[in-house]
N, C-alpha and C positions, 0 to 999 in steps of 0.2 A: 675522536677522543682516544682511541686505542693507540694510534701512532703518536699522539701528543704525549701520552704516558710513557711510551718507550723513549721518546726524545728527552723527556724530563729525567728519566733514569740515566740516560747518557750524560746529560749536563751535570747531574749530581755526582756521577761516578768518575767521569773521565777528565774533567777540567782540572788542570794542575797535577795530573797523575804523573808518576815517575816512569822512567823507561822500564819496559818489561822484556822478558827473555825473547819473545817472538816478535818484537817490534822490527819493522823493516828499517835498517840503518843504511843510509845512502852515503857513499863516499867516492873516492877516486882510485883508479887503478890503470896503469899504463896509458895515462893521458885521456882516459874516458871516465864518465860517470858510471857508477855501478851500485849494486846492492852488496854491501860487505857481509852482512849477516842478517838473519840466519840463511845459510845456503846449504842444501835446499830448504825451503820452508816446510815445516811438518804439516801433516794433515790436521786441520782444526775442526773441533766439534762445536757446533753452534748450540746456544742455550735456548730453551723454550721459555718465553716470557709473554704473558697476556695473549696467547694464541699465535704468536709469531716466533720465528727463529732469529736470534741475534748473535753477533760476534763482534768483539772489539778488536780492531787491527790498528796497531800503533805505527807511526811514521816519525823518523828523526834522522839527524845527521850522525854519522859514525865519528866518534871522538877518538883520536889517536892516543892509545894508552901511554905512550912515551912522553907526549907533550900536554895531554889533557885538552887539546884543541880540536875543533871540528875540521874534518878534511875538506868540507865544502863551505862556500859562502852562500850559494843558492842553487836550486835545481827545480825542475818541474817534474812531478810524478804524473806520467801520461798513461791513461788506460789504453791498452792494446786490444783486449777482447775480454768479454765476460759472459757468463751464462745468463740468458734472459731470466727475468723474474727476481733478481736480487738488486738491492740498491744500498748506497752508503751515504750517511749524513755526518756532518760535523756540527756539533752543538754550537749554536750562535751564528752559524753560516747557512745551514740548510743542506739540501741534497747536493752531493758533489759528484757521485758516480751513479749512473742509472742507464736504462735502456735508451732513452732519448730525452732531449729537452733540458739537460743539465751540462755543466762544463766538461765532465769526464777527464778532468785533470785537477791537480792540486799543487800549488806552489809552496815550496819551502824556502825561506820562512814565510809564514802568514801570521798576521796579528803580532808581529815582532818575535815569533818563536818558531823553530823548526820542529818542535815536539807537538804532535797532534795525535788524537785517537779518533778513528772513524768507526761509526756504528753501522755494520752491515745488517740488513734485515731481509728475510724472505718469508713468504706466506705458506709454502708447502714443503714437505720433506723432499730430500734429494741431495745430490752432489752439485755444488756450485763452484765455479772457477772465476778467479779474478787475476788477469794478466796485466802487468804494468812494466814500464821501463822509465829510466831517468833521462831527461833531455834538457837542453838549454842550461847546462850546469856551469858554475864557475867555482874554481878551486878556492881555497882559503885566501890565497894572495890575489884573487880577482881575475886570474887568467882563465880564458874559456876552455872548457873540456869538450871532447867529442861525446856524442850521444851514446847511450848504452846500446851495445850491439846485440844483446840477447834479451830474452823476455823472462821476467820473474813471475812465478805462478804461486798463488795461494789456493789450495783446495779447502773448501768449507763443507762440512757434512751437517745437514739439517735433519733431525730425527734419526731414524734407523732404517735407511733404505738398503736394499740388497746392492752390493757394490762389485764392480769389476774394475781391475786396475792392472797396470803392467807396462811392458815395453811395446813400441811400435817400430819394427825393423823393416827397412825398405830395400828392394832390389838394388844392387850396386849400379844399375843403369841410370838410376835417378841420382843426380849430382846436387840437387837443390836443397833448400832448407825444408825439412819435413813440416815445420810450423806453418808453411804456406799451403799445405794440403789439409782440408778438413776431414776429420775422422768421424764416421757415424756408426754407432753400435746399436743394433736392433735386436729385440727379442720377438720371436715368432712362435706361434703354436698352430699346428695344422695349416701352415702356409699363410696365416693371417698375422699381420703386424700388431703387436700389443702395445709396444712402447719403443721409443728410440731416443738417443741423446747424441748430440754432435759437439765436437770441440776440436781445436787444432792440437795435434800432438806436440808436446813440449819436452825435448830431450834434456833441458836444463832443470826440469822440475823433479820432485822426489819420485814421481812416476810419470812416464810419458803421457799417460791418460788415466783418468778415473771417471767412471759414470755410475749413476745410481738409479735404481728402479723400485717402484712400489710393489711390483709383482714378485711372488716367490713360487717356485714349482719347477717343473721340467719343461725346458724350452729349447728351440734352436737359436743359437746366438750367431748373428751375422755382423761382421765388421767390414766396412767399406771405406777405403782411403781414396780421396779424390784422385782421379787419373789412374787408379790401379783396380784390378779385379778383386772382388770381395772374397773373404775367407769365411768359413762356416764351421761351427761346432754343433753337431746334432745331438739332441737328447741330453742337454746339460742341465743339471740340477742347480738352480739358483737359490741360495739361501745363505745370508751373511755376506762375507767378503771373500772374493776369489781372485787370485792372480792369473791372468791370461796374457801371454806375450804373443802378439800377432806378427806374422811374417808375410809381408806383401811382396810376392815374387814376380808378379806380372803387371807391367805397366803398358800404357798405350790407349787407355779408355778415356779419350779426350772429352767426349760429351757426357761421361759419367753415368752411362746407362747399364754398366756391368757387362757389356758386350763389345768386343773389338771388331769393327766391321767397316763398311764403306763410309759410314758417317764420320768415323774418326779419321780415316784417310783423307777425306775431303776437307775436314776441319784443319788439318795440318797444311794441306796444299793451298787453302784459301788465304792463309797468313804466312806463307813460306817467305823466309827472309826477315820477318819481323823480330825486333829485339824487345826485351822487356817482359813483364809479367803477363803470361797468357797460358790458358790450359793446353794450347797446342805445343807448348815447349815441353814435350814429353819427358825429356831427360833433365829438365831443370837447370840447364847451363846458361840461360839468359837469351837464347836466340833459337828461332824455329828454322831448322836446316835439315840436311840429309840424314843426320844422326837420328832425329825425331821420326822422320819418315821410315827409316829402316827398322826402328823399334816397333812401329805400328804394323809394318809388313811382316816382321818376324812373328808377332803374336796374333796375326790376323785370324779371325774365326774363333778365338778363345772366349770363354764366358766365365764369369765368376762363380764360385761355389754356392753363393747365395742368390744367383740370378733367377729372376722370375719374369717370364715374358709378359 
């Protein structure tokens, strides 16, 4: 009944609504589909309604101000990643984006229009992420466009969690896309983990990362980027929102146990010569070769600042 009431609110408020300032407007640039505006997307505050947190996120085509015409004829909005525990519905259609069991894409136009409003909902306070890109697009003249090469991110804040946000800087030995390495931020007290949140860092977002925690107080903050040794800030007072920019200087942790040892060396040797996406591609250049082996050997024996045996 509660979810029905929220859906009813959505159907009353959003159907036939006009474009809003923060609607995602999809267009074309350099032969590819893209989000034209807003770039980057601002941090959005969710509203509390009937015990849940909700946010309206609009989708539409970008209309060229010089011609008044849409840049696209069609495109698919594909979910790349999202924080577990949040879902989006479209009134009259149902759940569109979720953890599992729903399409996790939305075609523009649908029902004869490219203009739609999605109602995102979450049960608990926190910071939620929705990452998307445009694929299978056609320009106004019907010609096919390349898929969007970057990932567009929307940060949604439910309630008033304590927040950490900032940049994720990686050692120059890593040549790959940082989005392909998961970042986990953990708060500890007296060596015990109280909470953690993971997300892929996104250099195209307003912040590379943002996480939220219910706990406030003084903690050790540990950040671990996949393939890299962890960083730690001891005795940090967490209250409100804080900017922390992380510098991951040591890579070679292939098995992600925060220790560079024989296991990492063997992992590289086992798939030596393999091309494509694999944790053993330490430097992120697309192939496991001597360069990856040398990085592991150079950092052999090192442990992360937040390492716990």
